[in-house]
Every structure is written in C-alpha cells, then in structure tokens.
C-alpha positions in Angstrom: -47.1 30.0 -57.4 -44.0 31.3 -59.0 -42.4 34.4 -57.6 -42.9 37.5 -60.0 -39.8 39.5 -60.6 -39.3 42.9 -62.2 -36.3 43.5 -64.1 -35.4 47.0 -64.9 -32.4 47.2 -67.2 -31.7 49.3 -70.2 -29.3 47.0 -71.8 -31.7 44.8 -73.8 -29.4 41.7 -74.5 -28.4 41.5 -71.0 -32.1 41.9 -69.9 -33.1 39.2 -72.1 -30.2 36.9 -71.1 -31.4 37.4 -67.3 -35.0 37.0 -68.2 -34.3 33.5 -69.9 -32.1 32.5 -67.0 -34.8 33.5 -64.5 -37.6 31.8 -66.3 -35.6 28.6 -66.6 -35.4 28.8 -62.9 -39.1 29.0 -62.6 -39.6 32.6 -62.0 -42.2 35.0 -63.7 -40.4 37.9 -65.2 -41.6 41.3 -66.5 -39.1 43.8 -68.0 -38.6 47.6 -68.1 -36.0 49.4 -70.0 -36.1 52.8 -68.5 -36.4 54.1 -64.8 -39.9 55.9 -65.4 -41.7 52.8 -66.7 -39.7 50.6 -64.0 -41.2 52.8 -61.3 -44.6 52.6 -62.5 -44.5 48.7 -62.5 -42.8 48.4 -59.2 -45.4 50.6 -57.7 -48.1 48.5 -59.0 -47.4 46.0 -56.0 -47.4 43.0 -58.4 -43.9 41.9 -57.8 -42.0 39.7 -55.1 -38.6 41.4 -56.1 -37.0 44.0 -58.3 -33.8 43.9 -60.2 -32.9 47.4 -60.6 -30.0 48.8 -62.6 -28.6 52.1 -61.5 -27.7 53.7 -64.9 -31.2 54.2 -66.7 -32.8 56.6 -69.1 -35.5 59.1 -67.9 -35.0 58.2 -64.0 -31.8 56.9 -62.5 -32.0 53.6 -60.6 -31.3 55.5 -57.3 -34.2 57.8 -58.0 -36.4 54.9 -58.8 -35.4 53.3 -55.5 -35.9 56.6 -53.4 -39.4 57.0 -54.9 -40.4 53.3 -54.6 -39.1 53.4 -50.8 -41.8 56.0 -50.0 -44.4 53.4 -50.9 -43.3 49.9 -50.9 -40.7 47.6 -49.2 -40.5 45.0 -52.1 -37.1 43.7 -52.1 -34.7 45.4 -54.4 -31.4 44.3 -55.8 -29.2 46.8 -57.5 -27.5 45.8 -60.8 -24.7 48.0 -61.9 -21.2 48.4 -63.6 -20.3 50.9 -60.8 -18.6 49.3 -58.0 -17.3 52.1 -55.6 -17.9 51.9 -52.2 -19.6 55.2 -52.3 -22.3 53.9 -54.9 -22.7 50.9 -52.9 -23.3 52.6 -49.7 -25.7 55.0 -51.4 -27.8 52.3 -52.7 -28.0 50.5 -49.5 -28.8 53.6 -47.5 -31.4 54.4 -50.0 -33.2 51.1 -49.4 -31.7 48.5 -51.5 -31.6 45.0 -50.0 -28.6 43.9 -52.0 -26.1 45.0 -54.6 -24.4 43.0 -57.4 -21.7 44.6 -59.8 -21.8 43.8 -63.6 -20.5 41.6 -65.1 -21.8 38.9 -62.5 -22.2 35.2 -62.7 -25.8 34.2 -63.1 -25.3 31.5 -60.4 -24.4 34.6 -57.9 -27.5 36.4 -58.9 -29.8 33.7 -58.3 -28.3 33.0 -55.0 -28.7 36.5 -54.0 -32.3 36.4 -55.3 -33.2 33.3 -53.3 -31.8 35.0 -50.1 -33.8 38.1 -50.7 -36.9 36.1 -51.1 -36.1 34.0 -48.1 -35.9 37.1 -46.1 -39.0 38.6 -47.5 -41.0 35.3 -46.6 -39.6 35.4 -43.1 -40.5 39.2 -42.6 -43.8 38.7 -44.0 -45.5 36.7 -41.0 -43.6 38.7 -38.4 -44.8 40.6 -35.3 -42.5 42.0 -32.8 -43.3 43.9 -29.5 -42.1 45.2 -26.4 -44.2 46.8 -23.5 -46.8 49.2 -25.5 -44.7 49.1 -28.7 -45.6 46.8 -31.7 -44.0 46.5 -35.0 -45.8 44.6 -38.0 -42.9 43.7 -40.2 -44.5 43.0 -43.5 -46.3 46.4 -43.4 -43.5 48.1 -41.8 -46.1 49.5 -39.3 -45.0 50.6 -35.8 -47.4 51.7 -33.2 -47.4 52.6 -29.6 -50.6 52.0 -27.5 -52.3 51.8 -31.1 -51.0 55.1 -32.3 -48.9 54.9 -35.4 -45.3 56.1 -35.3 -43.8 57.2 -38.6 -40.1 56.1 -39.0 -37.5 56.4 -41.9 -36.1 53.1 -43.3 -33.0 53.3 -41.3 -34.9 54.1 -38.1 -37.3 51.0 -38.9 -34.5 48.7 -39.7 -32.5 49.7 -36.3 -35.6 49.4 -34.2 -36.4 46.0 -35.8 -33.0 44.6 -35.0 -33.3 45.8 -31.5 -36.7 44.2 -31.2 -35.5 41.0 -32.6 -32.8 40.9 -30.0 -35.1 42.3 -27.0 -33.4 42.0 -23.7 -29.9 41.6 -25.1 -27.4 44.4 -24.9 -25.9 45.0 -28.6 -22.8 46.9 -29.0 -22.6 49.9 -31.4 -20.2 47.7 -33.7 -22.7 45.0 -33.8 -25.6 47.3 -34.6 -23.4 48.9 -37.5 -22.7 45.6 -38.9 -26.4 44.2 -38.8 -28.2 47.6 -39.6 -25.7 49.6 -41.9 -23.7 46.5 -43.3 -20.1 45.2 -42.9 -18.7 47.8 -45.5 -20.3 50.8 -43.9 -17.9 53.7 -44.3 -18.5 56.0 -41.3 -18.3 56.4 -37.6 -20.0 54.3 -35.0 -21.6 57.6 -33.7 -24.2 57.0 -36.5 -25.9 54.5 -34.1 -26.0 57.0 -31.4 -27.5 59.5 -33.9 -30.4 57.1 -34.8 -31.1 55.9 -31.2 -31.6 59.6 -30.4 -34.1 59.8 -33.3 -35.8 56.7 -31.9 -36.0 57.9 -28.5 -37.5 61.2 -29.5 -40.3 59.5 -31.6 -41.1 56.6 -29.0 -39.7 57.1 -25.5 -40.1 60.8 -25.4 -43.2 61.2 -27.4 -45.1 58.7 -25.5 -43.5 59.0 -21.9 -42.2 55.6 -21.7 -38.6 54.2 -21.4 -37.9 51.2 -23.8 -34.5 51.9 -25.3 -31.7 51.8 -22.6 -28.0 52.7 -22.8 -25.4 50.4 -21.1 -22.8 52.7 -20.4 -19.4 51.7 -22.3 -21.3 48.7 -24.2 -24.2 49.8 -26.1 -28.0 49.6 -26.3 -30.7 47.3 -25.4 -34.7 47.6 -25.7 -36.6 46.3 -22.9 -39.6 47.2 -20.6 -38.7 49.6 -17.8 
C-alpha cells in the first residue's frame, strides 16, 4: 500500500510540481494551501508523513508543528526558503524530523522522505525497557511499573537514545549530536538540564535509580 503524504504549501505551482513528482514515485498525496487546513488534515491521522512549509497563511508552519506535536508523532519535514541556523534549530526543537531549504532538488527531497519513512518504520515495532521502565516507541508511551510518565518531546528523545544504548556510557557531546543534532547551537549543559528533568520524573518520582552519572564522562542508563 502506498504511503500517504500530506503537503502543506501555499505556493500552488511548487505544490503541484512536488505532488506530481511524489505521485510518480508511487506516493499518495493530499495538499493543503494554508496552515489551518494543513493542521486539520494532519491531525486526522491519515498520513505517513507531512511536508510542511514554514511561511503559511492563517497559521505558520511552526505553529502547525507545535500544535500537531501535542497529539501526533507523524514524521514532519519542514520546507522553507528561510535557512538561518535559528530557524532550523527552532523547527527541529519544535519536533520536526528534518528540514530542507528551498529551492531544493527533488532527488534530495525524495531521499529525505525515504529516510524519514524508514525511521518511522523502525520505530513502529520498537519496545525498549530497563528495570521497571518501559517505552513503546510508536505510541511514545513511557511507563514505570505500569504507571504512565508524561514527557516532552526532547525528554522522550533523550530517554529513547539512552535506552537504545542501555549499559553504554554516552558522553554529553554524543548525546547532543544524536538528540539535538550536529548543528545545535548551545552549550553541552543542555544535556545536564534534561537529565535532571528525566531523573525528577522517573528516578525520584518512583524511588529507583536508572540514570547514572559517570563523572567526567557522561551518562548511562542501567539497573542499579
């Protein structure tokens, strides 16, 4: 069955060109030309991936992304003519899976779509656990002893990376690269801040010790 892609783009000529290329590659495509309609469609749960422009009428792409991420983890690739580091970091921190700057080669867009869909496919069947903590990757559900733990996207992504490397000590730099991205603009203490958030919600809240500091190196998740 063909993957279903939602294209939210107000430049109708560009949207039509991208739609034709995607259909030629075998994808099913639906278009929206403003942010409000795009959000409505994205929240329907009918799509495998969303291509989302930043500069949209009614609701900006960033606002669409923020509202979408409250309810859905569908892969989102941002399409935009804005290529500053601040815009890129803002999009990724708000929950975008990837970012491509216009004008782009259709071959690059197709490659990024394939990569995002492969990542989604891998996530969909994944279950991660350590001690009493369990993570259902597809539903982004985290529980300790069966009790659900509410995490932000960044907290979830950091915990997931720790779980995927259970028992391995990860440096702050490695965590920044993997969770925040290679071009993150900021300090390595961002990792420390989010580790504190996770410990507060998991270790301290449930009286367990899973997230360990290896002094001078980094962090590891393992049973006590």
